[in-house]
GUKE-337054 format. One line per field, with one value per residue: residue in one letter; z, y negated, x of N, C-alpha, C in turn. Coordinates in steps of 0.05 Angstrom, whole numbers. Layout:
marfi = c(A;...)
nc3 = c(Z;...)
nc2 = c(Y;...)
nc1 = c(X;...)
cac3 = c(Z;...)
cac2 = c(Y;...)
cac1 = c(X;...)
cc3 = c(Z;...)
cc2 = c(Y;...)
cc1 = c(X;...)
This chain:
marfi = c(A;R;R;Q;R;D;A;H;L;C;A;E;I;R;R;V;H;A;A;N;F;G;V;Y;G;V;R;K;V;W;R;Q;L;G;R;E;G;I;E;V;A;R;C;T;V;A;R;L;M;Q;R;M;G;L;H;G;A;V;R;G;K;E;A;R;T;T;A;A;D;R;A;S;P;C;P;A;D;R;V;N;R;Q;F;R;A;P;R;P;D;A;L;W;V;S;D;F;T;Y;V;A;T;W;Q;G;F;V;Y;V;A;F;V;I;D;A;Y;A;R;R;I;V;G;W;R;V;S;R;T;A;Q;A;G;F;V;L;D;A;L;E;Q;A;L;H;D;R;R;P;A;R;G;G;G;L;V;H;H;S;D;R;G;S;Q;Y;L;C;I;R;Y;S;E;R;L;A;E;A;G;I;E;P;S;V;G;S;V;G;D;S;Y;D;N;A;L;A;E;T;V;N;G;L;Y;K;T;E;V;I;R;R;R;G;P;W;R;T;L;E;A;V;E;F;A;T;L;E;W;V;D;W;F;N;N;R;R;L;L;E;P;I;G;N;I;P;P;A;E;S;E;T;R;Y;Y;D;Q;I;Q;A;P;A;L;A;A)
nc3 = c(-2212;-2184;-2134;-2119;-2118;-2077;-2034;-2028;-2017;-1970;-1934;-1934;-1914;-1863;-1841;-1841;-1808;-1759;-1748;-1733;-1682;-1685;-1692;-1737;-1783;-1844;-1878;-1862;-1865;-1920;-1938;-1917;-1944;-1995;-1987;-1985;-2036;-2054;-2094;-2090;-2090;-2047;-2033;-2040;-1998;-1956;-1964;-1957;-1905;-1877;-1887;-1859;-1808;-1787;-1757;-1742;-1685;-1644;-1622;-1557;-1513;-1476;-1407;-1371;-1339;-1310;-1260;-1263;-1239;-1210;-1175;-1176;-1203;-1272;-1336;-1399;-1453;-1507;-1551;-1566;-1583;-1632;-1658;-1692;-1720;-1748;-1753;-1726;-1654;-1643;-1618;-1561;-1530;-1470;-1428;-1384;-1369;-1339;-1316;-1297;-1254;-1224;-1179;-1165;-1188;-1242;-1271;-1333;-1368;-1424;-1470;-1528;-1593;-1633;-1688;-1720;-1689;-1657;-1602;-1553;-1501;-1443;-1385;-1334;-1273;-1203;-1174;-1181;-1175;-1183;-1198;-1235;-1285;-1294;-1301;-1351;-1382;-1375;-1402;-1454;-1461;-1458;-1501;-1546;-1542;-1548;-1576;-1536;-1532;-1580;-1591;-1573;-1550;-1494;-1481;-1440;-1402;-1347;-1304;-1238;-1234;-1277;-1267;-1223;-1183;-1191;-1242;-1274;-1265;-1288;-1342;-1352;-1342;-1386;-1426;-1449;-1470;-1430;-1438;-1425;-1429;-1437;-1428;-1402;-1416;-1453;-1505;-1499;-1498;-1542;-1578;-1546;-1517;-1558;-1570;-1521;-1523;-1566;-1545;-1501;-1529;-1566;-1537;-1479;-1471;-1506;-1491;-1438;-1378;-1333;-1294;-1266;-1254;-1282;-1325;-1353;-1365;-1399;-1442;-1458;-1474;-1520;-1552;-1559;-1588;-1635;-1650;-1660;-1702;-1740;-1742;-1782;-1792;-1805;-1803;-1816;-1867;-1874;-1859;-1816;-1754;-1747;-1799;-1822;-1796;-1814;-1869;-1866;-1848;-1889;-1931;-1915;-1916;-1968;-2004;-1984;-1995;-2050;-2062)
nc2 = c(-3916;-3961;-3950;-3905;-3929;-3967;-3933;-3908;-3954;-3971;-3931;-3940;-3992;-3985;-3953;-3987;-4028;-4000;-3982;-4027;-4044;-4060;-4115;-4145;-4191;-4208;-4232;-4214;-4158;-4153;-4173;-4134;-4088;-4103;-4103;-4049;-4034;-4031;-4056;-4105;-4150;-4206;-4223;-4176;-4144;-4174;-4167;-4111;-4104;-4133;-4102;-4055;-4074;-4092;-4135;-4188;-4205;-4260;-4318;-4347;-4404;-4417;-4413;-4452;-4424;-4437;-4480;-4546;-4562;-4616;-4634;-4607;-4609;-4622;-4595;-4626;-4638;-4602;-4587;-4614;-4603;-4579;-4521;-4489;-4448;-4440;-4391;-4323;-4316;-4370;-4402;-4388;-4379;-4382;-4357;-4343;-4304;-4285;-4227;-4200;-4147;-4087;-4081;-4131;-4193;-4187;-4205;-4226;-4234;-4264;-4267;-4301;-4300;-4355;-4357;-4314;-4305;-4260;-4217;-4212;-4199;-4176;-4170;-4140;-4156;-4154;-4200;-4271;-4291;-4315;-4273;-4237;-4263;-4270;-4217;-4207;-4241;-4216;-4168;-4187;-4208;-4161;-4130;-4163;-4186;-4239;-4281;-4312;-4382;-4388;-4424;-4416;-4436;-4439;-4447;-4472;-4485;-4531;-4496;-4471;-4422;-4420;-4461;-4448;-4436;-4386;-4370;-4411;-4406;-4357;-4366;-4402;-4368;-4334;-4368;-4399;-4454;-4492;-4515;-4556;-4571;-4639;-4668;-4641;-4615;-4567;-4568;-4574;-4524;-4495;-4451;-4406;-4407;-4395;-4342;-4318;-4328;-4296;-4245;-4243;-4244;-4201;-4156;-4157;-4178;-4147;-4094;-4087;-4071;-4076;-4028;-4019;-4041;-4008;-3991;-4039;-4048;-4005;-4015;-4064;-4051;-4019;-4058;-4098;-4069;-4060;-4113;-4134;-4101;-4089;-4125;-4175;-4240;-4303;-4354;-4339;-4320;-4279;-4229;-4177;-4194;-4165;-4150;-4199;-4217;-4177;-4189;-4239;-4225;-4191;-4228;-4261;-4226;-4209;-4245;-4234;-4180;-4182;-4209)
nc1 = c(-3392;-3375;-3396;-3366;-3315;-3323;-3332;-3282;-3251;-3274;-3259;-3203;-3202;-3224;-3185;-3139;-3158;-3167;-3116;-3090;-3103;-3156;-3160;-3153;-3179;-3215;-3177;-3125;-3131;-3139;-3089;-3055;-3072;-3056;-3000;-2992;-3000;-3051;-3096;-3144;-3199;-3204;-3255;-3284;-3264;-3284;-3339;-3345;-3326;-3363;-3408;-3395;-3393;-3345;-3298;-3251;-3209;-3226;-3198;-3200;-3203;-3145;-3126;-3079;-3021;-2976;-2956;-2933;-2869;-2848;-2811;-2763;-2695;-2689;-2674;-2657;-2704;-2692;-2718;-2764;-2816;-2810;-2814;-2781;-2730;-2665;-2643;-2642;-2636;-2624;-2661;-2697;-2761;-2798;-2850;-2906;-2965;-3029;-3065;-3126;-3138;-3167;-3139;-3122;-3091;-3043;-2980;-2952;-2895;-2862;-2808;-2791;-2764;-2755;-2746;-2769;-2812;-2808;-2818;-2772;-2762;-2797;-2840;-2879;-2912;-2930;-2928;-2919;-2869;-2801;-2767;-2790;-2795;-2742;-2726;-2750;-2719;-2669;-2678;-2682;-2631;-2601;-2620;-2612;-2561;-2535;-2485;-2436;-2431;-2456;-2494;-2546;-2609;-2652;-2719;-2771;-2832;-2846;-2851;-2840;-2814;-2780;-2745;-2717;-2658;-2632;-2650;-2631;-2576;-2566;-2576;-2534;-2490;-2495;-2482;-2522;-2560;-2603;-2671;-2726;-2795;-2816;-2862;-2904;-2951;-2992;-2972;-2918;-2895;-2912;-2906;-2896;-2943;-2979;-2966;-2979;-3034;-3050;-3037;-3073;-3121;-3119;-3106;-3118;-3171;-3200;-3192;-3202;-3243;-3186;-3153;-3105;-3036;-3001;-3031;-3038;-2984;-2970;-3005;-2985;-2933;-2945;-2970;-2930;-2892;-2922;-2934;-2882;-2863;-2903;-2947;-2976;-2954;-2976;-2947;-2894;-2896;-2934;-2913;-2884;-2849;-2800;-2787;-2780;-2733;-2698;-2696;-2670;-2618;-2603;-2600;-2557;-2516;-2512;-2481;-2429;-2423;-2425;-2379)
cac3 = c(-2208;-2162;-2109;-2112;-2111;-2051;-2013;-2025;-2004;-1942;-1919;-1931;-1896;-1835;-1832;-1835;-1785;-1735;-1743;-1723;-1657;-1691;-1689;-1763;-1798;-1873;-1891;-1856;-1877;-1949;-1942;-1911;-1967;-2016;-1981;-1990;-2064;-2059;-2106;-2086;-2086;-2019;-2029;-2037;-1971;-1939;-1968;-1946;-1876;-1866;-1889;-1839;-1782;-1777;-1756;-1728;-1658;-1645;-1599;-1540;-1501;-1454;-1383;-1366;-1316;-1295;-1250;-1267;-1215;-1216;-1155;-1182;-1225;-1297;-1360;-1421;-1473;-1531;-1573;-1574;-1596;-1659;-1652;-1715;-1716;-1773;-1753;-1700;-1631;-1641;-1598;-1547;-1514;-1449;-1413;-1373;-1366;-1318;-1323;-1274;-1252;-1201;-1156;-1163;-1212;-1249;-1287;-1356;-1378;-1450;-1483;-1557;-1611;-1649;-1717;-1732;-1668;-1646;-1573;-1547;-1473;-1430;-1359;-1319;-1244;-1184;-1163;-1200;-1165;-1204;-1206;-1258;-1310;-1297;-1312;-1379;-1394;-1375;-1424;-1479;-1463;-1462;-1527;-1567;-1538;-1562;-1573;-1520;-1549;-1606;-1595;-1566;-1531;-1481;-1476;-1423;-1390;-1321;-1282;-1218;-1239;-1297;-1257;-1199;-1185;-1202;-1270;-1286;-1264;-1308;-1369;-1353;-1344;-1413;-1446;-1462;-1463;-1421;-1448;-1412;-1440;-1422;-1423;-1381;-1426;-1467;-1529;-1493;-1502;-1559;-1590;-1525;-1511;-1580;-1566;-1498;-1531;-1583;-1527;-1486;-1548;-1580;-1518;-1453;-1472;-1522;-1480;-1409;-1354;-1327;-1267;-1252;-1267;-1300;-1350;-1368;-1374;-1422;-1465;-1467;-1489;-1546;-1567;-1566;-1611;-1659;-1657;-1672;-1725;-1759;-1744;-1802;-1780;-1826;-1804;-1828;-1894;-1873;-1855;-1787;-1745;-1752;-1828;-1827;-1787;-1832;-1893;-1861;-1847;-1916;-1947;-1909;-1922;-1997;-2016;-1976;-2010;-2078;-2064)
cac2 = c(-3921;-3981;-3936;-3889;-3947;-3978;-3912;-3906;-3978;-3971;-3914;-3954;-4015;-3975;-3944;-4011;-4042;-3984;-3979;-4052;-4050;-4071;-4144;-4159;-4200;-4203;-4241;-4196;-4132;-4157;-4175;-4108;-4071;-4112;-4094;-4021;-4030;-4027;-4081;-4109;-4178;-4213;-4224;-4148;-4136;-4188;-4155;-4085;-4106;-4141;-4079;-4036;-4086;-4096;-4163;-4192;-4217;-4289;-4329;-4366;-4425;-4405;-4429;-4453;-4407;-4447;-4507;-4561;-4568;-4642;-4640;-4594;-4620;-4611;-4598;-4642;-4624;-4601;-4577;-4636;-4591;-4568;-4493;-4475;-4442;-4434;-4363;-4309;-4323;-4398;-4413;-4370;-4393;-4364;-4365;-4320;-4306;-4268;-4208;-4191;-4118;-4079;-4083;-4159;-4203;-4181;-4227;-4216;-4254;-4259;-4284;-4299;-4313;-4373;-4354;-4298;-4301;-4234;-4215;-4200;-4191;-4179;-4157;-4141;-4158;-4159;-4227;-4292;-4302;-4319;-4248;-4222;-4277;-4264;-4190;-4209;-4252;-4195;-4149;-4201;-4209;-4134;-4120;-4180;-4191;-4263;-4289;-4336;-4405;-4386;-4446;-4408;-4453;-4426;-4468;-4464;-4508;-4539;-4478;-4468;-4397;-4425;-4482;-4439;-4434;-4360;-4369;-4431;-4395;-4335;-4379;-4412;-4345;-4323;-4388;-4408;-4481;-4494;-4537;-4556;-4590;-4664;-4681;-4626;-4604;-4541;-4571;-4572;-4497;-4486;-4425;-4386;-4407;-4382;-4313;-4311;-4327;-4272;-4223;-4242;-4239;-4176;-4133;-4159;-4181;-4126;-4067;-4086;-4081;-4063;-4017;-4019;-4053;-3989;-3992;-4063;-4045;-3988;-4029;-4085;-4037;-4012;-4083;-4111;-4054;-4066;-4141;-4139;-4084;-4085;-4147;-4195;-4267;-4322;-4374;-4329;-4309;-4256;-4205;-4174;-4207;-4148;-4151;-4226;-4217;-4160;-4204;-4259;-4213;-4181;-4251;-4272;-4205;-4205;-4258;-4221;-4155;-4188;-4216)
cac1 = c(-3363;-3371;-3402;-3343;-3294;-3330;-3328;-3253;-3241;-3284;-3241;-3178;-3206;-3227;-3158;-3122;-3170;-3162;-3087;-3080;-3118;-3182;-3159;-3150;-3202;-3215;-3152;-3102;-3137;-3134;-3060;-3042;-3078;-3038;-2973;-2992;-3004;-3080;-3105;-3173;-3205;-3210;-3284;-3293;-3257;-3303;-3365;-3346;-3323;-3389;-3426;-3387;-3393;-3318;-3290;-3226;-3209;-3229;-3184;-3214;-3186;-3129;-3120;-3050;-3014;-2954;-2959;-2908;-2853;-2837;-2791;-2737;-2679;-2700;-2658;-2668;-2720;-2676;-2734;-2782;-2840;-2803;-2808;-2770;-2702;-2652;-2634;-2648;-2619;-2618;-2680;-2716;-2780;-2808;-2874;-2920;-2994;-3038;-3085;-3141;-3142;-3182;-3121;-3113;-3078;-3015;-2969;-2938;-2876;-2851;-2787;-2797;-2745;-2771;-2741;-2790;-2832;-2805;-2817;-2747;-2762;-2823;-2842;-2905;-2906;-2952;-2925;-2910;-2844;-2781;-2753;-2801;-2787;-2713;-2725;-2756;-2695;-2648;-2684;-2675;-2601;-2591;-2627;-2602;-2532;-2528;-2457;-2430;-2423;-2469;-2514;-2573;-2624;-2675;-2739;-2794;-2845;-2835;-2858;-2818;-2800;-2759;-2727;-2703;-2629;-2624;-2655;-2612;-2549;-2564;-2573;-2507;-2472;-2497;-2475;-2547;-2568;-2631;-2688;-2752;-2813;-2813;-2887;-2919;-2976;-2988;-2956;-2889;-2885;-2935;-2902;-2901;-2972;-2992;-2962;-2996;-3062;-3054;-3037;-3098;-3143;-3116;-3103;-3130;-3200;-3213;-3189;-3208;-3229;-3161;-3153;-3079;-3013;-2990;-3048;-3030;-2957;-2970;-3018;-2967;-2912;-2956;-2976;-2905;-2881;-2938;-2930;-2856;-2857;-2925;-2966;-2971;-2956;-2978;-2926;-2869;-2901;-2951;-2897;-2878;-2824;-2776;-2782;-2769;-2705;-2682;-2692;-2650;-2592;-2597;-2592;-2531;-2496;-2511;-2458;-2405;-2421;-2420;-2351)
cc3 = c(-2185;-2135;-2100;-2103;-2083;-2029;-2007;-2010;-1975;-1924;-1914;-1912;-1867;-1824;-1824;-1810;-1759;-1728;-1732;-1700;-1661;-1689;-1715;-1774;-1828;-1885;-1887;-1866;-1906;-1954;-1937;-1933;-1990;-2012;-1987;-2019;-2072;-2069;-2103;-2081;-2056;-2013;-2026;-2009;-1952;-1940;-1954;-1915;-1863;-1866;-1866;-1810;-1770;-1778;-1740;-1700;-1662;-1619;-1584;-1529;-1477;-1431;-1380;-1340;-1300;-1286;-1252;-1240;-1221;-1196;-1162;-1204;-1251;-1320;-1380;-1439;-1500;-1556;-1584;-1591;-1624;-1656;-1678;-1710;-1742;-1776;-1727;-1679;-1632;-1620;-1587;-1531;-1494;-1436;-1401;-1371;-1345;-1329;-1298;-1276;-1227;-1176;-1151;-1188;-1216;-1269;-1309;-1368;-1406;-1456;-1513;-1572;-1631;-1679;-1730;-1712;-1656;-1615;-1566;-1518;-1461;-1403;-1347;-1289;-1228;-1172;-1185;-1190;-1188;-1214;-1231;-1284;-1315;-1309;-1342;-1394;-1396;-1398;-1451;-1483;-1470;-1491;-1550;-1566;-1553;-1556;-1555;-1538;-1576;-1611;-1587;-1545;-1520;-1472;-1459;-1416;-1363;-1298;-1264;-1223;-1258;-1288;-1233;-1204;-1198;-1232;-1285;-1287;-1284;-1336;-1372;-1357;-1373;-1434;-1461;-1452;-1454;-1434;-1434;-1424;-1424;-1414;-1401;-1390;-1443;-1493;-1525;-1499;-1520;-1570;-1570;-1518;-1533;-1577;-1543;-1506;-1548;-1565;-1512;-1505;-1559;-1562;-1494;-1454;-1486;-1508;-1450;-1403;-1347;-1298;-1252;-1267;-1288;-1327;-1367;-1380;-1399;-1446;-1476;-1483;-1517;-1563;-1576;-1590;-1637;-1668;-1671;-1699;-1746;-1762;-1765;-1790;-1803;-1827;-1816;-1854;-1895;-1874;-1825;-1779;-1751;-1781;-1835;-1819;-1805;-1858;-1889;-1862;-1874;-1934;-1941;-1914;-1952;-2010;-2009;-1991;-2039;-2082;-2062)
cc2 = c(-3940;-3968;-3919;-3907;-3959;-3958;-3908;-3930;-3980;-3954;-3927;-3977;-4006;-3966;-3967;-4025;-4027;-3983;-4005;-4062;-4062;-4102;-4159;-4167;-4195;-4209;-4222;-4168;-4133;-4158;-4149;-4088;-4077;-4102;-4064;-4014;-4025;-4054;-4084;-4139;-4183;-4213;-4195;-4138;-4148;-4174;-4128;-4085;-4115;-4118;-4059;-4048;-4090;-4126;-4165;-4204;-4247;-4300;-4349;-4386;-4412;-4424;-4429;-4438;-4418;-4476;-4522;-4567;-4594;-4650;-4630;-4609;-4606;-4616;-4616;-4625;-4625;-4593;-4598;-4626;-4581;-4539;-4478;-4471;-4434;-4405;-4349;-4317;-4351;-4412;-4391;-4388;-4373;-4375;-4340;-4326;-4286;-4250;-4199;-4160;-4112;-4081;-4112;-4168;-4191;-4202;-4215;-4238;-4245;-4278;-4279;-4313;-4329;-4368;-4338;-4291;-4272;-4235;-4199;-4191;-4194;-4163;-4161;-4140;-4162;-4187;-4246;-4305;-4301;-4294;-4236;-4237;-4273;-4237;-4191;-4221;-4232;-4175;-4161;-4202;-4182;-4124;-4137;-4185;-4216;-4271;-4313;-4359;-4405;-4406;-4438;-4427;-4437;-4448;-4456;-4489;-4514;-4521;-4473;-4443;-4402;-4446;-4473;-4435;-4408;-4359;-4388;-4420;-4373;-4345;-4389;-4390;-4334;-4343;-4399;-4436;-4482;-4518;-4534;-4578;-4616;-4676;-4668;-4617;-4579;-4544;-4570;-4544;-4482;-4458;-4403;-4384;-4393;-4351;-4303;-4309;-4303;-4247;-4220;-4234;-4210;-4151;-4136;-4160;-4158;-4098;-4065;-4073;-4064;-4053;-4023;-4034;-4034;-3988;-4016;-4060;-4028;-4001;-4051;-4074;-4031;-4037;-4096;-4096;-4059;-4094;-4146;-4125;-4082;-4108;-4168;-4223;-4287;-4343;-4365;-4315;-4284;-4230;-4201;-4187;-4191;-4150;-4178;-4228;-4200;-4175;-4226;-4247;-4201;-4204;-4261;-4251;-4202;-4219;-4244;-4195;-4160;-4196;-4192)
cc1 = c(-3358;-3376;-3378;-3319;-3299;-3325;-3299;-3242;-3250;-3267;-3214;-3180;-3209;-3201;-3140;-3132;-3163;-3133;-3075;-3097;-3145;-3183;-3158;-3178;-3198;-3187;-3129;-3107;-3130;-3104;-3046;-3048;-3060;-3009;-2970;-2997;-3033;-3091;-3135;-3177;-3212;-3240;-3296;-3287;-3277;-3330;-3367;-3342;-3349;-3409;-3420;-3388;-3366;-3311;-3264;-3230;-3211;-3217;-3202;-3193;-3171;-3125;-3090;-3044;-2991;-2960;-2932;-2895;-2838;-2815;-2764;-2722;-2687;-2681;-2672;-2686;-2704;-2692;-2754;-2805;-2835;-2794;-2800;-2740;-2690;-2644;-2643;-2627;-2608;-2636;-2698;-2736;-2792;-2833;-2886;-2950;-3003;-3061;-3100;-3144;-3159;-3165;-3111;-3099;-3050;-3006;-2951;-2921;-2865;-2828;-2789;-2775;-2761;-2768;-2764;-2812;-2831;-2804;-2791;-2744;-2790;-2822;-2869;-2898;-2931;-2951;-2915;-2885;-2823;-2768;-2764;-2795;-2757;-2709;-2730;-2732;-2673;-2653;-2676;-2645;-2590;-2596;-2614;-2572;-2523;-2499;-2455;-2421;-2436;-2491;-2542;-2585;-2648;-2694;-2762;-2809;-2833;-2843;-2834;-2802;-2776;-2739;-2712;-2673;-2620;-2627;-2635;-2584;-2545;-2562;-2544;-2486;-2471;-2489;-2498;-2554;-2597;-2645;-2715;-2770;-2815;-2840;-2903;-2946;-2971;-2972;-2926;-2878;-2905;-2931;-2907;-2930;-2988;-2990;-2978;-3025;-3068;-3055;-3063;-3122;-3142;-3114;-3121;-3160;-3213;-3212;-3194;-3235;-3205;-3161;-3127;-3058;-3002;-3005;-3041;-3002;-2956;-2982;-3000;-2944;-2921;-2959;-2950;-2892;-2896;-2933;-2903;-2852;-2878;-2944;-2958;-2975;-2955;-2956;-2899;-2873;-2917;-2935;-2892;-2852;-2799;-2768;-2770;-2740;-2687;-2676;-2670;-2622;-2584;-2587;-2564;-2509;-2492;-2487;-2431;-2401;-2414;-2391;-2333)
């Protein structure tokens, strides 16, 4: 009976592992099985994954990609390293990273909503000029349509791309308060650095080498969709970002419906 049970569980574990880019370790495979109603002990998942040679992605140390611009006028740090938000569209954080391809480096910018860590904007570019981080912001504004005067804060590090006049003016046009890390180290923008690190670990290192910008762009599109809609994130209760936001809106609508 145990042999039959193990065979069934092995198939389910392989399915979950493969469906999640092969990046889940024991804990997340176990949690995903539980979400699907498959009751199994965590130690059993560990034993069977070891037997099959399955393991999760291990994060390495990330190099910083933005050089601090200390000459440009700098907004105040409104976040002070507290990357928690009471609701969606209260705090966005932005950063970018780089990817080596056979055609040279390409750059990938992300805008992340801090409430559920959902990626709300992204862009891939051949250059690290200000235009591409602005494109990521424009996608976020188009998709989320935050209310003017709604208290949204946009936080970044001191990279010149985020301090340029075009970027600052666009934030002002949208009624978004700018915030820039005050110290100048990775902790100033820790949430965005965390998402960059997951992206490099779960996509770039595991699926390279990369030939073209287009290949990076397609892989990023796939990963962002998975990250937002299916990836289990421990800091928000081991659920996907989209589910966390849905729960928030369901909770605030419930009293109104009851009334």
